[in-house]
TORDOZA-114051 format. One record per residue (C-alpha): x, y, z. Coordinates in steps of 0.1 Angstrom, whole numbers, plus 5000, padded with zeros to 4 digits. Last residue first. Layout:
XYZ ...
# end
This chain:
551446385065 551046475101 553046815098 550946895064 547846835083 548547005114 549647325089 546347305076 544547265109 546647615118 545547775087 541747685090 541847795126 542848115113 540548165092 537848085110 539648345137 539748625110 536148605095 534548595134 536648915134 535049055103 531748975115 532049115149 533749445127 530849455103 528549415133 530349695155 530449925123 526549905116 524849795083 525549375088 522449325065 522649545034 526449555038 526849155040 524849125003 527749304992 529949045005 532749015022 535948995014 538648955051 542849085043 542049425066 543349625045 542249505012 539349395017 538249645040 538949875015 536849684982 533949565005 533549965016 534250094983 530749854970 528849994997 529950304982 528350224948 525650114968 524750374991 525350505022 524050805033 524050805071 521250665073 522750335046 525550315069 523350275099 525150435129 525750165165 529950225160 528850585162 530950805134 532851105136 534651265105 532251165079 533251165044 531250875041 534450705020 536850825045 535050795076 533750475069 537650355062 537950505094 535150315112 536350015103 540050075111 538950125149 536149885147 538649615144 541149825170 538749805199 535949965214 534950255184 532650515204 529450525209 527450785204 523650825211 522251155192 518951005183 517351055214 516450715218 515650555247 513550835253 513150765288 508650885293 507751255306 504051235296 503251555279 502351305240 501051065261 498251275272 497451425240 496951095226 494850945253 494350595235 491350465239 488950345267 486150625262 487450795292 490850885282 493550595281 496750615294 499550405279 501450295307 505650335330 506550495297 509350405270 509950675243 511550525210 512450785183 512450765145 510150445143 510950225116 508550175083 510550375061 513250095069 510849805057 509849575085 510249235100 514349205101 514549545111 511349555137 513649375156 517449545150 515549895158 514549685190 517949625198 519449925187 517350125207 517549945240 514749845264 514349865302 511949545314 509249605324 508249725293 505449965277 506850155246 505950485227 507050495192 507650845175 507450865138 509051105127 507151405102 509351655088 509052025102 512652065105 512752035141 510751725145 506951715138 504751445155 503351115147 502150905172 502250525180 501450375206 502750005224 501549745251 504049495272 506949455252 509749145265 508548865238 508849125209 505149105194 503849445207 506549565182 505349375156 501949495155 502849865169 504449865126 501049725113 499149915134 500550235124 500150195089 502750375070 502550585035 505650645022 506650995005 509251055035 506350995057 502950955052 500350895077 497151035074 495151205098 492651465083 490951175061 491650905091 492750535088 492550205067 489450045077 488049705058 484349715040 482649385031 481449324999 482549054991 485449154971 486449394997 485349765000 488049985010 488250225042 488850615049 487250765078 486251095074 483051015085 481251205052 477551185061 475351145029 471651285030 468751195011 466451384987 467651214953 469750924960 472850864942 475151184952 473351234987 473051594993 475651645022 475651575059 479651695066 479752045054 475752105056 476552045094 479452185097 477552505084 474552485105 476152435141 474352535168 474152195176 475051915149 473551715125 469951525124 472051205131 471650985104 471150625114 467750495093 469950565056 473450715047 477250665053 480650775036 483650555039 486150775021 488550624998 490750334996 490050104964 489549694970 486449694954 485550054930 485850424947 482250584939 482850924931 481951194959 485451414944 487751304972 486950954959 484250744977 483850434996 480050375003 477550225031 474150215031 471950175068 468449995065 469749695085 473349675095 476049765071 478849525066 481949435080 484949635100 487349425086 489749225107 493549305100 495849035108 495948855065 493448805046 490648655069 488848315076 486248245102 486147935116 486748005155 483948275149 484048625136 481248905129 482149195105 479149495121 478349815102 477050125109 476750185151 476550405166 473350645157 475250735126 476751075136 478350905167 480650755142 479950385138 481950035134 481849705152 484049445149 482549135169 483348795181 481348525189 482848265216 483947915214 487347965236 489847945208 488148295195 489348495221 492748425218 491948505175 490248845189 493548925216 496248835184 494049035159 493749395185 490549565159 491549905150 489750165173 486550245180 484749895184 484849615201 482449335207 482848995227 479648775229 479648455248 481548535275 483148155297 486548265276 486548625294 488748525320 491448375297 491548675276 494048825304 492949205300 495349495290 495149465257 491149435255 491649795268 493249915242 490349695217 487749915230 485549635251 481849605242 480449295268 477748995261 477548715283 479248835316 478948585344 478548775374 482048705388 483348615360 483048925348 483649125379 487048895385 487849045344 487049325356 489049405389 492249285371 491749555345 491249825374 489850165355 486649995350 486549825389 487150165400 484850315384 481550085393 480849805371 477149785355 475649485348 472649535326 470549195324 468449105298 464849175282 465249305250 465249655251 466449765282 469949535272 470449645237 469449955254 472050035278 475049885259 474450055226 473850405247 476850325267 479350275233 477950665224 480850795243 480051015273 478750755296 481650655296 481350265287 481549945302 478349815311 478549435308 475449245295 474148925315 470748765292 473048605266 470948315256 467348285271 466748705286 467648795249 470848965229 471748725199 474049055191 472949045153 469549065165 469749305190 472449465174 469449575145 466949645170 469849925187 470850085156 467550135144 466050245178 469250505179 468150735142 464450655151 464850835184 466751115172 470351195179 472051545179 475951585178 477251855197 481151955190 483651945210 486152255207 489852245190 488652325160 488251985144 485551865166 486151585197 482551435210 479951565223 476751345227 473451505224 469951245229 466851125223 465551445199 462051385187 461951265146 460450925164 457951075183 457051085221 453651155226 453851225265 451051115287 453251055318 454350685326 452650605359 454250565396 453150935405 454951135427 455951195459 457250845469 460150905444 461751155467 463951365443 465951695456 468651555477 469951225460 469151395424 470551715428 468851905402 470052235393 468352515367 471452725353 474352945363 476952705356 481052815357 480752795394 479952415394 481852235422 479652295450 476952115436 479051855422 479051525451 475251615463 474151495426 474051585388 470751715367 471151955346 468452165337 466852325308 470452325287 471652565268 473852335246 476752525241 476652715279 476552335289 478852225269 481752445272 481352455308 481852055309 485152145283 486352385306 486152195339 488051905328 486251635321 486151385348 482351385354 481451285321 478751465310 475751315289 473351495272 469851405274 466851485252 463151585265 459751385254 459051295293 459950995287 463251065275 464351245306 462850945330 464750715311 467850925311 467150985350 466550595360 469450455337 472250745355 470450675391 471650255389 475050415391 478350535372 478750935389 476251195372 476451465353 473551455333 472651745309 468751825303 467751975265 463852025262 462351905233 459151785251 458451955284 460352065313 458552245337 461152205369 459052075396 456051915379 457751775346 460451685363 458851515391 457051395364 459451245349 461351095381 457950875397 457950785356 461850635361 460950505396 457850285383 459850135348 462950045367 460849835397 458849675367 462249595347 463649485384 465849675400 469449555417 471549775438 474449605458 477249685433 474749805406 472249545385 469649655364 466949485347 465949175369 463548985352 460149035372 458749275345 459749085321 456949105285 455149465297 458549615310 459649545274 457149725257 457449975280 460850015268 460050005230 457550275234 460250525246 463150425230 460550505204 459250325181 457750355144 460550095130 461150115090 460849755078 464049565078 466449595045 469749445041 470749565004 473349755010 476149514991 474149484963 472749824955 475150084954 478449904950 476849584930 474349804911 477450044902 479649704889 477049654867 476849994853 480849954848 483450164868 485450404845 483650754853 485151074844 484651304871 487851394885 489651414849 487051724843 484751674810 486051814774 487451464763 483951294775 483551014750 487150974743 487550914781 484150704788 485450444762 489250424779 487850474814 486350084806 489349964792 491350094825 488749984849 489149654831 492349594837 492349744873 489849494884 492149214869 494749394889 492749444924 491149044918 495248924918 496249084950 499049294955 501949324970 504348944976 502448874941 504149134924 502249234890 502749154855 500049344834 499449304799 497649454770 497249364733 495749644715 493249614688 492749694652 495749554635 497849464673 499549744688 501249594719 501049744758 502949594787 502249754821 504549614848 503749634882 505749614918 509049614895 511549344886 508549084876 509648724873 506248514859 504148284873 500648234860 498948254826 495948434841 493348544811 491648854817 488048894793 487849064765 487848824737 488648844702 492448984710 492848704733 493148484701 495348714677 497448814710 498248374724 500648444749 504048364757 505248714766 505249004742 506648874708 507949174693 506549204654 504049434665 506149694685 506249694721 505149994743 506349934778 505950114809 506950054842 505550054884 507050124913 509350444908 512550644919 514250344930 512850004936 511349874964 512549685000 516049764994 515650125010 518650315002 518050655013 517850894976 521751064966 519551174938 523051154918 523550764921 519650744907 520650994883 523450744873 521450414872 519450644847 521950674826 521751014804 521050954769 517550964769 517751384779 515651514744 513251214751 512651364784 511751674771 509551524744 507951344771 507151634794 505651784762 503151504757 502151464791 501451844789 499151784759 497751484769 496651654803 494951944783 493151714761 491951474789 490651814812 491951944834 489752014873 491851724886 494751874881 497051584870 501151624878 503751434855 506551254861 508150994830 511350844848 513550714816 515250384815 518350294790 518549974770 522049924758 522549604778 524149404752 523749244716 524549544685 522949554651 521649874661 524449994685 526850144653 523950374640 524150584673 520750634689 520550294704 519850364744 516550124732 514250354754 512350134789 509750344805 509950434845 506050584855 506350854880 502951014897 502151344913 498751384915 497951074939 494251044948 495450664945 492750464923 491850814904 495350894900 496150544888 493550604865 494750924847 497850794845 497050504827 494850744801 498250904796 500250624791 497850514760 497650854749 501850884744 502250514733 499650624705 501750884695 501851274700 499251494677 495751634690 493251474666 495051164648 496151054683 492451104695 491150894665 494450634674 492750604708 489050594697 490250354667 491350084700 488150174720 486350074694 488349754682 488549554718 491949684743 492549304749 493649114782 496048934798 497948844831 501048724841 501848714880 504948754903 507348694921 510448954924 510949034961 512249344973 513549295008 512449435047 509649195037 506649315064 504249395035 500549485042 499049365010 497949614985 495849934977 497950144952 499750424971 502550484940 506150664957 505651004951 509551184953 510051434975 511651744960 513351734922 512951414900 512851714870 515651914878 518051634888 517151484854 517651804838 520751894853 522151514847 521251584810 523251894808 526251774826 526051484798 526251774774 528751914790 531651624796 531851464831 530251144826 531451094790 534250884796 532550584815 529850584784 532950544761 534550274782 530850084784 530550154741 533849974737 533149704759 530149614744 531749594709 532649814679 533149814639 530549514637 530949354605 528349354579 526849024576 527348854545 527848464553 530048284528 527848004512 527947614519 524147664515 523547534552 526447774562 524848094544 521247984557 522647974593 524548264598 521548484592 519348234615 522148304644 522248714627 518248724631 517648544667 520648734685 519449064669 515849004683 517148914717 519649164718 516549444710 514649314742 518449354761 521749204769 524949124784 523749194821 519749094812 520848704815 520248554789 518048274774 517548084741 514547874720 515047774690 511247604685 511547374659 508947204630 509746994595 510346704608 508346744642 508846884675 512446964676 513947204705 516947374694 518147444727 520447794738 521747904767 523348284779 525648414808 528148154799 529348234823 532148204856 531548504875 527648594864 527248264872 523448204857 520048094879 517547874857 514348004857 514147994820 515147564820 512147574841 509447724822 511447624789 510547264797 507347314808 506347474773 508447214755 506346914772 503347094765 503947134726 504846794727 501346644737 502746264737 506946284731 507846074699 509146444681 510646624712 514046584700 516146774719 519346994709 521347184734 524147464721 527547404747 529547714763 532547574779 533747974782 536947874782 536847734747 535548054735 538348254749 536448484777 535948864780 536649004816 533849244829 534949434859 534349484891 536249674915 537549464946 541549634939 542649294927 539949244899 536149184914 534248924889 531448954857 531348754829 531548824791 531748564764 528148644745 529449034749 531848964724 529548944696 530648804659 532248474679 529248434699 527148484662 529948194648 529248004675 525347984665 525847924630 527847624637 525347484658 522847514633 524947344606 525447074626 521747074634 520247114599 516647234598 513947114581 511247404580 508647564601 511147754629 509647904658 511548174673 511048114715 513048434732 514148434767 515148704793 516348644827 516548944849 514248754876 517148504884 519348814897 517448914921 516148584941 518948634965 520948984965 523749014946 522149064911 520849404925 524149494923 525349344892 521949544874 523749854888 526649844875 525349714841 523549994839 526550194844 528450034821 530949794835 534749864832 536949624815 539349374819 542649174805 543149484786 542649534744 543149904736 539450104736 537850144700 536450494698 532550544697 531350814670 528651044675 525850974650 522451224653 519951254680 518351554663 519351924658 522651854643 521752064613 522251794592 519951604609 517251864605 517751934572 517651544562 514251534579 512851804558 513551684529 511951354535 508851474552 506251264531 508950994528 509150954570 505350974570 505150714544 506750504563 505250574594 501750464583 502950154562 504150024594 508049954594 509649584603 513549524607 512649474648 515049714658 514549934632 517450154613 516750374584 519450484556 518150824546 519450944512 521651334505 525051114510 524650894540 521651074565 521050884595 517350754611 516950544638 513650374648 512950294678 509250414682 509950614709 513450734685 510250744653 508451004680 511451204689 511951244651 507951384644 508551624679 511951794660 510051844627 
# end
């Protein structure tokens, strides 16, 4: 029975027992026949429950004595604070349009409106501070209110419906003055002799959705009486809103309120999850209210399935709609802990049913999702949680926020970012044509609409369909994502009720059409499978361009013919002297020179595979690779033969053991097959030890042919290619073979030039380099002007550096952002950019798959993610590695059975990304290194970009570390010639980023260390002894009288004895309520009135003191000028 009463409460139906009969109140005055039948059927039991007091029954609210002003309710207080920020107040305008199809007497209508104002004191209420600085509500006389009822005649206006709509759109966007009032306006708009629109607009601080209907109903009741010259018959109101606000204030310390408080603090304990829907990179430090309204409809079939499900499983249609919504949000984000806010009338008292006022309360509905459970199980848990929440609905949401003592974040709402409203049938859910929409499956865009939360979902049941609206913040989300989400919601409903027993992680919500697009349309680039190997392709190129220079290193130059012959000689040497045969593994530990190229070609020609070992690797890593690979031979030179005590195998010093003239110049007769291994490259492993990735000829050949085509590598257009990468990094394979398989010339830089940006710049200029692959971290160090004559720039391995790329493109070159793990033969996808390429924001996509490669974005359960939704990047096709050397378990873990193509394999990269609308992929980060701090996901690249935009900062690297308490902290490593100041940096970032994105500490270092691949060396960075410019322990004592006075006020309000003048008020635990107290104390003790918004911008004692002193000086100057003017007079 309790559940039934709670469901009636959810529908905003209130019940009261009077002398053995049930008295019913409804917000709309309409109750559907099914509900009425249910109430009649359970009448006796309902009365019994009401008498027992187990339901929410009436508690008489006492009248307050007449005063000059009255306290605000909890909701009003919160909304007043919010309204102090620019652009916020107007977002809380609530408007209503009531069409009237009858002749009207305008004079009687105006009289009726004045009667409504007289009936509801809240309509005469304004909000301002008293002498103590406390915000109070003040009830004015109607004469002082200066309220005017507008009348506009549109009968002679062409297309008057459009004109009326335009007027309403403009008027509803006007800001009310909370201090002066009136806080509502009314306009009667006449379209024809018997056709009007009764339009009114009110600020939320004096109204809510229920109030809109009360005002319209009361106005028309008064009008009907006045028009007939009769006395109105409306029952008098026993109380007014001021009585409710005072009563609510006095409830704070009661036992019942403390029980409610305990429930909500427990319900919202721990780290609160912020919904991590994929959106735009937000750099605004202030919350915005720019929204857009979209509308669609849940079709009859799905609506009936919902109703049937509810009939079988209990609960309500709202609960089922909400449960499905949470499932889809989980599937979009992989977040299992989700909070959604929902409004509730807050009128569980008979005195409030006919009131106008801000009675609305909010419930924060928190549920966890278990991916393995089915929808019935989840729905039952959600239903139980909602019923408990309804038990505690009396406790003001804004008191909960205060009790939680959350760190204030100006850029978002407290507790939740997403809300849901379930509207009754008679409500006007926005200005939409519900009946027309109900016949369509499309999504209609109604344009601009103010939005209070990041996303607001609205559902309204019609006769046999459900109207589904979304208002979303356009500063946070793209329209395409929201449109897709709405369609996916409808598709999910179809799937859910066909598969109620299926695990939630496996229920499909993507249509067949979209599935085909993701699987096939975006992976459609295919070339005929090549039967060539690196060896056969190089031989063909030698025949085509025998006398073209193939390799340059310092003073050494080899033509294709010379390189072919000497590598053949070395191959014969390997066979004769060391019995090397196909499938053998040969390690190569050589310095940068043409000898490395000769060596790997020789190894490939004998059918063996090479394993590069960087000479700069630590001994432990080199020893591990040689032992793990169990190589047949180690090729090195005399510089290293005495530094190999950890290696006892066969050794070949190329500068001692090889005399080329002693061996045959022709290629050995070895049948190298496409399935043979070409090389093994060791990459970092999650176990702490490197893992060997085995690449076959067929995989690397596919990549090389695709890149040669994409990068336009040939002897005519781009003939000079740079070899920059370490041999132990697979980018070197690309640099070497896109050159040697295309007839171009490979320019190899020595180690000193490679490590010295200025020397590399000159090398590129002097050698007229046309094509270069440069790691983003290294590109940051280069003067881009030195690349202006280079035709093609490729970056890979890290996120692209937007400003450097754009600078390069200004010179007319072509830029490629390449992506691909070693396990997929270097490169899987590429994004091409020219000066004319337009992208959204500063994040450059990684593009679309190269030929014969397929890429997918999958969730944690290997389901396809739709466009725009983040998931793990997974790759299949021609480039896949054979696996990991000596690690079958890891190979099986990372190379799984293809979920969409039977008999094929799929590589799980561990990288996160999302598919853009055109099929291009955007890289997001690592699965195992998601940066999430205090519930917020942080894009490190975004923080670094803003830091590097500071004029005197040259380079930045960001790391996440665990502090002493185990919490994650963001640390910024900064390179700058100027000694940096932490307060200055923090202030700079505060103007550009939300607070939660600001680093906890800043360390100034001489340089950012790079590893042999040209990427940031994180381990080295962590061990560096830089200057900690923000240790978090810096204390600056008050330096003058004003700072001391403000310090004492802070100390008293925050209950902290010692505060630095550069400490942040909100970091120390300051909240909006405490901010109001602070304003009041400063005004009282220092005589300066500051606004709440100034507390959010001037957040330190030092900055507030400066503000106060400046204000005092201005006041003093004004007094002098006023005195002088009096003397002159």
